[in-house]
PDB file of N, CA, C and O in Angstrom:
ATOM      1  N   MET A   1      38.098  77.779-148.974  1.00  0.00           N
ATOM      2  CA  MET A   1      37.806  77.782-147.374  1.00  0.00           C
ATOM      3  C   MET A   1      38.694  78.236-146.457  1.00  0.00           C
ATOM      4  O   MET A   1      39.834  77.784-146.562  1.00  0.00           O
ATOM      5  N   GLY A   2      38.457  79.076-145.507  1.00  0.00           N
ATOM      6  CA  GLY A   2      39.614  79.561-144.721  1.00  0.00           C
ATOM      7  C   GLY A   2      39.858  78.601-143.647  1.00  0.00           C
ATOM      8  O   GLY A   2      39.085  77.796-143.129  1.00  0.00           O
ATOM      9  N   SER A   3      41.118  78.854-143.413  1.00  0.00           N
ATOM     10  CA  SER A   3      41.532  78.079-142.132  1.00  0.00           C
ATOM     11  C   SER A   3      40.912  78.714-140.788  1.00  0.00           C
ATOM     12  O   SER A   3      40.644  79.915-140.798  1.00  0.00           O
ATOM     13  N   GLN A   4      40.686  77.986-139.692  1.00  0.00           N
ATOM     14  CA  GLN A   4      40.532  78.166-138.426  1.00  0.00           C
ATOM     15  C   GLN A   4      41.654  78.114-137.504  1.00  0.00           C
ATOM     16  O   GLN A   4      42.375  77.133-137.325  1.00  0.00           O
ATOM     17  N   ILE A   5      41.748  79.274-136.917  1.00  0.00           N
ATOM     18  CA  ILE A   5      43.222  79.606-135.846  1.00  0.00           C
ATOM     19  C   ILE A   5      42.434  79.932-134.695  1.00  0.00           C
ATOM     20  O   ILE A   5      41.484  80.705-134.819  1.00  0.00           O
ATOM     21  N   ALA A   6      42.731  79.419-133.576  1.00  0.00           N
ATOM     22  CA  ALA A   6      42.239  79.629-132.324  1.00  0.00           C
ATOM     23  C   ALA A   6      42.995  81.125-131.878  1.00  0.00           C
ATOM     24  O   ALA A   6      44.182  81.391-132.066  1.00  0.00           O
ATOM     25  N   ASP A   7      42.079  81.919-131.308  1.00  0.00           N
ATOM     26  CA  ASP A   7      42.463  83.422-130.792  1.00  0.00           C
ATOM     27  C   ASP A   7      42.744  83.083-129.266  1.00  0.00           C
ATOM     28  O   ASP A   7      41.800  83.134-128.477  1.00  0.00           O
ATOM     29  N   PHE A   8      43.953  82.756-128.849  1.00  0.00           N
ATOM     30  CA  PHE A   8      44.293  82.398-127.584  1.00  0.00           C
ATOM     31  C   PHE A   8      43.995  83.558-126.579  1.00  0.00           C
ATOM     32  O   PHE A   8      43.591  83.336-125.437  1.00  0.00           O
ATOM     33  N   ASP A   9      44.213  84.765-127.062  1.00  0.00           N
ATOM     34  CA  ASP A   9      44.071  86.058-126.207  1.00  0.00           C
ATOM     35  C   ASP A   9      42.509  86.156-125.774  1.00  0.00           C
ATOM     36  O   ASP A   9      42.126  86.433-124.638  1.00  0.00           O
ATOM     37  N   LEU A  10      41.706  85.888-126.852  1.00  0.00           N
ATOM     38  CA  LEU A  10      40.165  86.058-126.607  1.00  0.00           C
ATOM     39  C   LEU A  10      39.927  85.046-125.519  1.00  0.00           C
ATOM     40  O   LEU A  10      39.440  85.365-124.434  1.00  0.00           O
ATOM     41  N   LEU A  11      40.358  83.553-125.901  1.00  0.00           N
ATOM     42  CA  LEU A  11      39.968  82.504-124.898  1.00  0.00           C
ATOM     43  C   LEU A  11      40.510  82.745-123.513  1.00  0.00           C
ATOM     44  O   LEU A  11      39.869  82.282-122.568  1.00  0.00           O
ATOM     45  N   LYS A  12      41.641  83.430-123.283  1.00  0.00           N
ATOM     46  CA  LYS A  12      42.175  83.747-122.188  1.00  0.00           C
ATOM     47  C   LYS A  12      41.185  84.925-121.388  1.00  0.00           C
ATOM     48  O   LYS A  12      41.011  84.867-120.171  1.00  0.00           O
ATOM     49  N   ARG A  13      40.688  85.786-122.079  1.00  0.00           N
ATOM     50  CA  ARG A  13      39.867  86.759-121.611  1.00  0.00           C
ATOM     51  C   ARG A  13      38.698  86.256-121.187  1.00  0.00           C
ATOM     52  O   ARG A  13      38.321  86.552-120.054  1.00  0.00           O
ATOM     53  N   ILE A  14      37.904  85.398-122.017  1.00  0.00           N
ATOM     54  CA  ILE A  14      36.755  84.632-121.675  1.00  0.00           C
ATOM     55  C   ILE A  14      36.933  83.924-120.354  1.00  0.00           C
ATOM     56  O   ILE A  14      36.168  84.036-119.397  1.00  0.00           O
ATOM     57  N   SER A  15      37.985  83.211-120.401  1.00  0.00           N
ATOM     58  CA  SER A  15      38.050  82.376-119.169  1.00  0.00           C
ATOM     59  C   SER A  15      38.236  83.273-117.928  1.00  0.00           C
ATOM     60  O   SER A  15      37.651  83.004-116.879  1.00  0.00           O
ATOM     61  N   GLU A  16      39.006  84.279-118.043  1.00  0.00           N
ATOM     62  CA  GLU A  16      39.100  85.279-116.728  1.00  0.00           C
ATOM     63  C   GLU A  16      37.793  85.630-116.246  1.00  0.00           C
ATOM     64  O   GLU A  16      37.438  85.432-115.084  1.00  0.00           O
ATOM     65  N   VAL A  17      36.889  86.290-117.370  1.00  0.00           N
ATOM     66  CA  VAL A  17      35.630  86.813-117.152  1.00  0.00           C
ATOM     67  C   VAL A  17      34.630  85.901-116.502  1.00  0.00           C
ATOM     68  O   VAL A  17      33.768  86.331-115.736  1.00  0.00           O
ATOM     69  N   SER A  18      34.762  84.604-116.828  1.00  0.00           N
ATOM     70  CA  SER A  18      33.848  83.757-116.489  1.00  0.00           C
ATOM     71  C   SER A  18      34.411  83.044-115.062  1.00  0.00           C
ATOM     72  O   SER A  18      33.749  82.146-114.543  1.00  0.00           O
ATOM     73  N   GLY A  19      35.579  83.471-114.512  1.00  0.00           N
ATOM     74  CA  GLY A  19      36.079  82.822-113.441  1.00  0.00           C
ATOM     75  C   GLY A  19      36.832  81.494-113.571  1.00  0.00           C
ATOM     76  O   GLY A  19      37.024  80.721-112.632  1.00  0.00           O
ATOM     77  N   GLY A  20      37.258  81.301-114.896  1.00  0.00           N
ATOM     78  CA  GLY A  20      37.942  80.076-115.051  1.00  0.00           C
ATOM     79  C   GLY A  20      39.416  80.122-115.574  1.00  0.00           C
ATOM     80  O   GLY A  20      40.056  81.139-115.305  1.00  0.00           O
ATOM     81  N   ALA A  21      39.910  79.312-116.159  1.00  0.00           N
ATOM     82  CA  ALA A  21      41.380  79.376-116.647  1.00  0.00           C
ATOM     83  C   ALA A  21      41.430  78.832-117.919  1.00  0.00           C
ATOM     84  O   ALA A  21      40.635  77.962-118.274  1.00  0.00           O
ATOM     85  N   PHE A  22      42.434  79.343-118.743  1.00  0.00           N
ATOM     86  CA  PHE A  22      42.759  78.634-119.907  1.00  0.00           C
ATOM     87  C   PHE A  22      43.921  78.064-120.117  1.00  0.00           C
ATOM     88  O   PHE A  22      44.970  78.654-119.860  1.00  0.00           O
ATOM     89  N   TYR A  23      43.878  76.799-120.628  1.00  0.00           N
ATOM     90  CA  TYR A  23      45.252  76.178-120.673  1.00  0.00           C
ATOM     91  C   TYR A  23      45.208  75.587-122.124  1.00  0.00           C
ATOM     92  O   TYR A  23      44.296  74.827-122.447  1.00  0.00           O
ATOM     93  N   PRO A  24      46.180  75.935-122.973  1.00  0.00           N
ATOM     94  CA  PRO A  24      46.130  75.465-124.397  1.00  0.00           C
ATOM     95  C   PRO A  24      46.456  73.889-124.236  1.00  0.00           C
ATOM     96  O   PRO A  24      46.903  73.388-123.204  1.00  0.00           O
ATOM     97  N   ALA A  25      46.162  73.201-125.410  1.00  0.00           N
ATOM     98  CA  ALA A  25      46.264  71.749-125.523  1.00  0.00           C
ATOM     99  C   ALA A  25      47.784  71.411-125.609  1.00  0.00           C
ATOM    100  O   ALA A  25      48.183  70.247-125.569  1.00  0.00           O
ATOM    101  N   SER A  26      48.493  72.334-125.711  1.00  0.00           N
ATOM    102  CA  SER A  26      49.972  71.863-125.900  1.00  0.00           C
ATOM    103  C   SER A  26      50.618  71.968-124.384  1.00  0.00           C
ATOM    104  O   SER A  26      51.718  71.443-124.210  1.00  0.00           O
ATOM    105  N   ASP A  27      49.998  72.596-123.341  1.00  0.00           N
ATOM    106  CA  ASP A  27      50.320  72.779-122.103  1.00  0.00           C
ATOM    107  C   ASP A  27      49.325  72.057-121.109  1.00  0.00           C
ATOM    108  O   ASP A  27      48.658  72.761-120.351  1.00  0.00           O
ATOM    109  N   THR A  28      49.208  70.774-121.081  1.00  0.00           N
ATOM    110  CA  THR A  28      48.133  70.169-120.535  1.00  0.00           C
ATOM    111  C   THR A  28      48.661  69.945-119.186  1.00  0.00           C
ATOM    112  O   THR A  28      47.890  69.961-118.227  1.00  0.00           O
ATOM    113  N   SER A  29      50.241  69.685-119.002  1.00  0.00           N
ATOM    114  CA  SER A  29      50.733  69.405-117.667  1.00  0.00           C
ATOM    115  C   SER A  29      50.500  70.514-116.550  1.00  0.00           C
ATOM    116  O   SER A  29      50.542  70.314-115.336  1.00  0.00           O
ATOM    117  N   ALA A  30      50.247  71.717-117.190  1.00  0.00           N
ATOM    118  CA  ALA A  30      50.018  72.838-116.173  1.00  0.00           C
ATOM    119  C   ALA A  30      48.533  72.848-115.498  1.00  0.00           C
ATOM    120  O   ALA A  30      48.268  73.486-114.478  1.00  0.00           O
ATOM    121  N   ILE A  31      47.618  72.056-116.211  1.00  0.00           N
ATOM    122  CA  ILE A  31      46.209  71.998-115.536  1.00  0.00           C
ATOM    123  C   ILE A  31      46.384  71.327-114.054  1.00  0.00           C
ATOM    124  O   ILE A  31      47.033  70.300-113.853  1.00  0.00           O
ATOM    125  N   PRO A  32      45.764  72.006-113.149  1.00  0.00           N
ATOM    126  CA  PRO A  32      45.918  71.535-111.620  1.00  0.00           C
ATOM    127  C   PRO A  32      44.981  70.339-111.732  1.00  0.00           C
ATOM    128  O   PRO A  32      44.110  70.231-112.596  1.00  0.00           O
ATOM    129  N   PRO A  33      45.269  69.369-110.684  1.00  0.00           N
ATOM    130  CA  PRO A  33      44.375  68.204-110.533  1.00  0.00           C
ATOM    131  C   PRO A  33      43.074  68.744-109.780  1.00  0.00           C
ATOM    132  O   PRO A  33      43.082  69.564-108.862  1.00  0.00           O
ATOM    133  N   PHE A  34      41.753  68.019-110.441  1.00  0.00           N
ATOM    134  CA  PHE A  34      40.515  68.578-109.748  1.00  0.00           C
ATOM    135  C   PHE A  34      40.569  68.049-108.324  1.00  0.00           C
ATOM    136  O   PHE A  34      41.247  67.078-107.990  1.00  0.00           O
ATOM    137  N   PRO A  35      39.760  68.805-107.469  1.00  0.00           N
ATOM    138  CA  PRO A  35      39.655  68.336-106.256  1.00  0.00           C
ATOM    139  C   PRO A  35      38.745  67.231-106.089  1.00  0.00           C
ATOM    140  O   PRO A  35      37.969  67.063-107.029  1.00  0.00           O
ATOM    141  N   GLU A  36      38.654  66.419-105.090  1.00  0.00           N
ATOM    142  CA  GLU A  36      37.639  65.350-104.957  1.00  0.00           C
ATOM    143  C   GLU A  36      36.172  65.834-104.792  1.00  0.00           C
ATOM    144  O   GLU A  36      35.915  66.415-103.737  1.00  0.00           O
ATOM    145  N   LEU A  37      35.179  65.668-105.699  1.00  0.00           N
ATOM    146  CA  LEU A  37      34.034  66.300-105.537  1.00  0.00           C
ATOM    147  C   LEU A  37      33.173  65.092-104.759  1.00  0.00           C
ATOM    148  O   LEU A  37      33.343  63.891-104.972  1.00  0.00           O
ATOM    149  N   PRO A  38      32.278  65.622-103.875  1.00  0.00           N
ATOM    150  CA  PRO A  38      31.382  64.730-103.154  1.00  0.00           C
ATOM    151  C   PRO A  38      30.213  64.216-104.216  1.00  0.00           C
ATOM    152  O   PRO A  38      29.505  64.946-104.909  1.00  0.00           O
ATOM    153  N   GLU A  39      30.201  62.953-104.168  1.00  0.00           N
ATOM    154  CA  GLU A  39      29.056  62.112-104.937  1.00  0.00           C
ATOM    155  C   GLU A  39      27.743  62.679-104.681  1.00  0.00           C
ATOM    156  O   GLU A  39      27.383  62.841-103.515  1.00  0.00           O
ATOM    157  N   ARG A  40      26.903  63.036-105.770  1.00  0.00           N
ATOM    158  CA  ARG A  40      25.692  63.461-105.732  1.00  0.00           C
ATOM    159  C   ARG A  40      24.591  62.424-106.365  1.00  0.00           C
ATOM    160  O   ARG A  40      24.795  61.747-107.372  1.00  0.00           O
ATOM    161  N   GLN A  41      23.488  62.425-105.654  1.00  0.00           N
ATOM    162  CA  GLN A  41      22.580  61.172-106.181  1.00  0.00           C
ATOM    163  C   GLN A  41      21.361  62.017-106.090  1.00  0.00           C
ATOM    164  O   GLN A  41      21.038  62.745-105.151  1.00  0.00           O
ATOM    165  N   LEU A  42      20.664  61.789-107.332  1.00  0.00           N
ATOM    166  CA  LEU A  42      19.328  62.378-107.365  1.00  0.00           C
ATOM    167  C   LEU A  42      18.110  61.266-107.481  1.00  0.00           C
ATOM    168  O   LEU A  42      18.087  60.410-108.365  1.00  0.00           O
ATOM    169  N   THR A  43      17.237  61.387-106.593  1.00  0.00           N
ATOM    170  CA  THR A  43      16.093  60.533-106.617  1.00  0.00           C
ATOM    171  C   THR A  43      14.783  61.080-106.768  1.00  0.00           C
ATOM    172  O   THR A  43      14.354  61.861-105.918  1.00  0.00           O
ATOM    173  N   ARG A  44      14.067  60.735-107.810  1.00  0.00           N
ATOM    174  CA  ARG A  44      12.959  61.167-108.050  1.00  0.00           C
ATOM    175  C   ARG A  44      11.759  60.153-107.793  1.00  0.00           C
ATOM    176  O   ARG A  44      11.689  59.038-108.311  1.00  0.00           O
ATOM    177  N   ARG A  45      10.818  60.702-106.911  1.00  0.00           N
ATOM    178  CA  ARG A  45       9.819  59.773-106.811  1.00  0.00           C
ATOM    179  C   ARG A  45       8.472  60.325-106.741  1.00  0.00           C
ATOM    180  O   ARG A  45       8.295  61.436-106.241  1.00  0.00           O
ATOM    181  N   SER A  46       7.474  59.606-107.224  1.00  0.00           N
ATOM    182  CA  SER A  46       6.230  60.190-107.452  1.00  0.00           C
ATOM    183  C   SER A  46       5.129  59.215-106.709  1.00  0.00           C
ATOM    184  O   SER A  46       5.476  58.036-106.647  1.00  0.00           O
ATOM    185  N   GLU A  47       4.036  59.496-106.221  1.00  0.00           N
ATOM    186  CA  GLU A  47       3.210  58.826-105.555  1.00  0.00           C
ATOM    187  C   GLU A  47       1.754  58.977-106.130  1.00  0.00           C
ATOM    188  O   GLU A  47       1.405  60.138-106.343  1.00  0.00           O
ATOM    189  N   LEU A  48       0.956  58.094-106.381  1.00  0.00           N
ATOM    190  CA  LEU A  48      -0.317  58.196-106.907  1.00  0.00           C
ATOM    191  C   LEU A  48      -1.295  57.443-105.905  1.00  0.00           C
ATOM    192  O   LEU A  48      -1.270  56.213-105.843  1.00  0.00           O
ATOM    193  N   ALA A  49      -2.172  58.214-105.105  1.00  0.00           N
ATOM    194  CA  ALA A  49      -3.184  57.510-104.299  1.00  0.00           C
ATOM    195  C   ALA A  49      -4.299  57.181-105.096  1.00  0.00           C
ATOM    196  O   ALA A  49      -5.118  57.978-105.554  1.00  0.00           O
ATOM    197  N   LEU A  50      -4.277  55.798-105.250  1.00  0.00           N
ATOM    198  CA  LEU A  50      -5.285  55.084-106.059  1.00  0.00           C
ATOM    199  C   LEU A  50      -6.671  55.145-105.506  1.00  0.00           C
ATOM    200  O   LEU A  50      -7.603  55.051-106.305  1.00  0.00           O
ATOM    201  N   PHE A  51      -6.937  55.303-104.127  1.00  0.00           N
ATOM    202  CA  PHE A  51      -8.168  55.104-103.641  1.00  0.00           C
ATOM    203  C   PHE A  51      -8.761  56.816-103.427  1.00  0.00           C
ATOM    204  O   PHE A  51      -9.812  57.094-102.848  1.00  0.00           O
ATOM    205  N   ASP A  52      -8.037  57.586-103.894  1.00  0.00           N
ATOM    206  CA  ASP A  52      -8.547  59.038-103.876  1.00  0.00           C
ATOM    207  C   ASP A  52      -9.498  59.203-105.009  1.00  0.00           C
ATOM    208  O   ASP A  52     -10.256  60.173-105.009  1.00  0.00           O
ATOM    209  N   TYR A  53      -9.519  58.257-106.057  1.00  0.00           N
ATOM    210  CA  TYR A  53     -10.123  58.270-107.184  1.00  0.00           C
ATOM    211  C   TYR A  53     -11.426  57.117-107.088  1.00  0.00           C
ATOM    212  O   TYR A  53     -11.227  55.904-107.148  1.00  0.00           O
ATOM    213  N   PRO A  54     -12.716  57.711-106.936  1.00  0.00           N
ATOM    214  CA  PRO A  54     -13.617  56.808-106.692  1.00  0.00           C
ATOM    215  C   PRO A  54     -13.780  55.510-107.814  1.00  0.00           C
ATOM    216  O   PRO A  54     -14.058  54.342-107.539  1.00  0.00           O
ATOM    217  N   ALA A  55     -13.553  56.017-108.966  1.00  0.00           N
ATOM    218  CA  ALA A  55     -13.776  55.075-110.010  1.00  0.00           C
ATOM    219  C   ALA A  55     -12.770  53.793-109.800  1.00  0.00           C
ATOM    220  O   ALA A  55     -13.100  52.612-109.909  1.00  0.00           O
ATOM    221  N   VAL A  56     -11.519  54.276-109.488  1.00  0.00           N
ATOM    222  CA  VAL A  56     -10.437  53.064-109.345  1.00  0.00           C
ATOM    223  C   VAL A  56     -11.016  52.218-108.253  1.00  0.00           C
ATOM    224  O   VAL A  56     -11.151  51.000-108.371  1.00  0.00           O
ATOM    225  N   LEU A  57     -11.347  52.887-107.204  1.00  0.00           N
ATOM    226  CA  LEU A  57     -12.027  52.220-106.055  1.00  0.00           C
ATOM    227  C   LEU A  57     -13.087  51.146-106.424  1.00  0.00           C
ATOM    228  O   LEU A  57     -12.985  49.960-106.111  1.00  0.00           O
ATOM    229  N   ILE A  58     -14.120  51.693-107.128  1.00  0.00           N
ATOM    230  CA  ILE A  58     -15.216  51.077-107.707  1.00  0.00           C
ATOM    231  C   ILE A  58     -14.557  49.755-108.660  1.00  0.00           C
ATOM    232  O   ILE A  58     -14.935  48.607-108.426  1.00  0.00           O
ATOM    233  N   VAL A  59     -13.663  50.011-109.619  1.00  0.00           N
ATOM    234  CA  VAL A  59     -13.088  48.924-110.448  1.00  0.00           C
ATOM    235  C   VAL A  59     -12.419  47.844-109.473  1.00  0.00           C
ATOM    236  O   VAL A  59     -12.587  46.644-109.690  1.00  0.00           O
ATOM    237  N   PHE A  60     -11.750  48.245-108.526  1.00  0.00           N
ATOM    238  CA  PHE A  60     -11.041  47.418-107.511  1.00  0.00           C
ATOM    239  C   PHE A  60     -12.007  46.454-106.802  1.00  0.00           C
ATOM    240  O   PHE A  60     -11.787  45.247-106.695  1.00  0.00           O
ATOM    241  N   MET A  61     -13.052  47.058-106.347  1.00  0.00           N
ATOM    242  CA  MET A  61     -13.914  46.324-105.644  1.00  0.00           C
ATOM    243  C   MET A  61     -14.763  45.247-106.376  1.00  0.00           C
ATOM    244  O   MET A  61     -15.031  44.141-105.906  1.00  0.00           O
ATOM    245  N   VAL A  62     -15.165  45.735-107.636  1.00  0.00           N
ATOM    246  CA  VAL A  62     -15.989  45.034-108.503  1.00  0.00           C
ATOM    247  C   VAL A  62     -14.859  43.660-108.927  1.00  0.00           C
ATOM    248  O   VAL A  62     -15.395  42.565-109.096  1.00  0.00           O
ATOM    249  N   ALA A  63     -13.622  43.742-109.056  1.00  0.00           N
ATOM    250  CA  ALA A  63     -12.789  42.857-109.567  1.00  0.00           C
ATOM    251  C   ALA A  63     -12.577  41.795-108.326  1.00  0.00           C
ATOM    252  O   ALA A  63     -12.513  40.589-108.565  1.00  0.00           O
ATOM    253  N   ILE A  64     -12.472  42.305-107.004  1.00  0.00           N
ATOM    254  CA  ILE A  64     -12.485  41.473-105.789  1.00  0.00           C
ATOM    255  C   ILE A  64     -13.770  40.645-105.811  1.00  0.00           C
ATOM    256  O   ILE A  64     -13.697  39.418-105.744  1.00  0.00           O
ATOM    257  N   CYS A  65     -15.020  41.317-105.910  1.00  0.00           N
ATOM    258  CA  CYS A  65     -16.043  40.531-105.953  1.00  0.00           C
ATOM    259  C   CYS A  65     -16.345  39.507-106.782  1.00  0.00           C
ATOM    260  O   CYS A  65     -16.994  38.519-106.439  1.00  0.00           O
ATOM    261  N   ALA A  66     -15.796  39.748-108.112  1.00  0.00           N
ATOM    262  CA  ALA A  66     -15.909  38.964-109.220  1.00  0.00           C
ATOM    263  C   ALA A  66     -15.021  37.673-108.761  1.00  0.00           C
ATOM    264  O   ALA A  66     -15.564  36.570-108.706  1.00  0.00           O
ATOM    265  N   GLU A  67     -13.782  37.820-108.466  1.00  0.00           N
ATOM    266  CA  GLU A  67     -12.966  36.638-107.907  1.00  0.00           C
ATOM    267  C   GLU A  67     -13.616  35.870-107.048  1.00  0.00           C
ATOM    268  O   GLU A  67     -13.561  34.647-107.184  1.00  0.00           O
ATOM    269  N   TRP A  68     -14.358  36.462-105.996  1.00  0.00           N
ATOM    270  CA  TRP A  68     -14.930  35.753-104.897  1.00  0.00           C
ATOM    271  C   TRP A  68     -16.156  34.954-105.524  1.00  0.00           C
ATOM    272  O   TRP A  68     -16.302  33.785-105.167  1.00  0.00           O
ATOM    273  N   ILE A  69     -16.916  35.430-106.302  1.00  0.00           N
ATOM    274  CA  ILE A  69     -17.948  34.807-106.836  1.00  0.00           C
ATOM    275  C   ILE A  69     -17.544  33.743-107.722  1.00  0.00           C
ATOM    276  O   ILE A  69     -18.205  32.706-107.779  1.00  0.00           O
ATOM    277  N   LEU A  70     -16.456  33.930-108.452  1.00  0.00           N
ATOM    278  CA  LEU A  70     -15.862  32.724-109.393  1.00  0.00           C
ATOM    279  C   LEU A  70     -15.356  31.709-108.370  1.00  0.00           C
ATOM    280  O   LEU A  70     -15.662  30.529-108.542  1.00  0.00           O
ATOM    281  N   ARG A  71     -14.688  32.023-107.433  1.00  0.00           N
ATOM    282  CA  ARG A  71     -14.049  31.018-106.560  1.00  0.00           C
ATOM    283  C   ARG A  71     -15.252  30.121-105.845  1.00  0.00           C
ATOM    284  O   ARG A  71     -15.145  28.911-105.641  1.00  0.00           O
ATOM    285  N   ARG A  72     -16.407  30.914-105.502  1.00  0.00           N
ATOM    286  CA  ARG A  72     -17.383  30.227-104.788  1.00  0.00           C
ATOM    287  C   ARG A  72     -18.083  29.270-105.960  1.00  0.00           C
ATOM    288  O   ARG A  72     -18.146  28.051-105.806  1.00  0.00           O
ATOM    289  N   LYS A  73     -18.560  29.884-107.048  1.00  0.00           N
ATOM    290  CA  LYS A  73     -18.966  28.902-108.211  1.00  0.00           C
ATOM    291  C   LYS A  73     -18.337  27.821-108.564  1.00  0.00           C
ATOM    292  O   LYS A  73     -19.003  26.857-108.939  1.00  0.00           O
ATOM    293  N   TYR A  74     -16.858  27.747-108.516  1.00  0.00           N
ATOM    294  CA  TYR A  74     -16.128  26.633-108.876  1.00  0.00           C
ATOM    295  C   TYR A  74     -15.706  25.898-107.399  1.00  0.00           C
ATOM    296  O   TYR A  74     -14.997  24.899-107.511  1.00  0.00           O
ATOM    297  N   GLN A  75     -15.992  26.211-106.371  1.00  0.00           N
ATOM    298  CA  GLN A  75     -15.929  25.575-105.158  1.00  0.00           C
ATOM    299  C   GLN A  75     -14.270  25.629-104.876  1.00  0.00           C
ATOM    300  O   GLN A  75     -13.638  24.634-104.524  1.00  0.00           O
ATOM    301  N   LEU A  76     -13.728  26.823-105.068  1.00  0.00           N
ATOM    302  CA  LEU A  76     -12.421  26.963-104.671  1.00  0.00           C
ATOM    303  C   LEU A  76     -11.906  27.633-103.632  1.00  0.00           C
ATOM    304  O   LEU A  76     -10.723  27.952-103.519  1.00  0.00           O
ATOM    305  N   LEU A  77     -13.093  27.939-102.582  1.00  0.00           N
ATOM    306  CA  LEU A  77     -12.779  28.697-101.574  1.00  0.00           C
ATOM    307  C   LEU A  77     -12.146  27.669-100.483  1.00  0.00           C
ATOM    308  O   LEU A  77     -11.746  28.090 -99.398  1.00  0.00           O
TER     309      LEU A  77
END
């Protein structure tokens, strides 16, 4: 197996082309502190209009009617 050696010149060129900077692991003190980034929050919301679907409306109405009939039958009104 061959040993893997970092090509620092290549890494520096890649970072320059991409607009970044290259710092070797042995020189971490040269890394500038990161600026305070504003906190971002992502909220995903979806809505389903149940009464736009006639079948759902019919099932809902049947359930309400069944409850009313059962309450009336067992005198729970």
